[in-house]
C-alpha positions, 0 to 999 in steps of 0.5 A: 499499500505504502509503493502504491501511495509513494508512486501515486504522488510520484506521478502527480508531482512528474505530471504537475511539474511536465504540464507547468513547464509547457505551459510556460513555455507556450505563455513565452512564446506568445508574448512575442509581439509577433506571436511566433514560436522559435524552433527552439521552443518548439523542440523542447515542447515536443520533446517534454510532450514525449517524455511525458507520454513515455514516462506517464504510461510507464506509471500506468503499467507499473500501477496496474501490477501493483494493484493486481494480487493474484488469487490463491491457488487451491487443492481439494483434497481427496481420499488417500492424501497426506500433507506431505505429498500435497506439498510436494505435488504443488512444490512448495514446503511442508511449512508453507502449506502448514501456515498458510491454512492455519492447520493445527493437526495432520488430520485432514478429509475429502473435499477440504479446500487447502490454499497451495500458493503464496509467500513463502518468505513469512513462512515461520518454520515448522510449525509442530502439528498434533496428529491424530491419536493412535489407539494401540500405541505401546505408549499408554502402556504402564512404563509409560512414564519413561516417555514422559520423564524424556525431555524434548531434545532441540538438535540438527537433523542427523545425517547418514550414519549418525548413530544414537539411542533412542526410548522406541514405541509401537503403534497400529494403523487402526484406530477410530477416525484414523486413515491407516496413512501416514505423514509420509503418504505410506498406506500401512493398511494396504502394506502391513509389512512395511517397516516404518518408524515416526521420527521427530523431523528435526531429528530423523528427517522424514524419507531417511533410511534407518536402521532400529536394534530389533525391528530392523530397516525402516524408512523413517515415514510418520510423526505423532504427538508425542514423539519428540526428541529422542524417540520413536513409534515402530509400526506393527501390523497387530495390538498383540505385538504392539503390546508385546513390544513396550517401551524400550530403549534401542540402538537407531542408525540412520542409512540415508 
């Protein structure tokens, strides 16, 4: 708005000065007894008029560009979508998608309309979404006090070859209101043998391959509301097996 106001003032001043100058030339010329205008004055006035026309049109064009604010592009959610896939498909960051739509959870529904374009310069760090709670999570067993005692770790994302000790719980793909699709877009119900772990993306980037002691090689393909810092949640297809996993300390290694 400030830019437009400044441009309008400059346009007004330029227009006034140019017209005033041109008028003065005409008055000087007509004050001559013979009402004759010298060739030099005619040429100068012509140059002023041409210059005025060019700059006036440029100013109008610039004004038109500043005045037009493109409508944001939108996307309608379909079954099987998740935020990560939508952001990737529209070549935008996950943080931007979350910010533009004011999202507070990672739960989306078919027919939801999301804004998928905008200014990413004002987007802050990725907001911590509160994912849908998983009913069959071993974090709810009697050892869950171990979880609560673990502080949130703020550290650079793990790089290839990084090893660490983490607290590991387990979860399944079935719960009321759950789609069974992870934050990374993996359909766990359709792929029950897929080894997936939920991670804190600040510690282990989504999409990383991770070796987990006692579980094997998995993909960091999900997030969780209770998964903060050096904690992971391993996907196990059945409720009984998830409960048997319990809560344990395991060694992990980021492969790539």
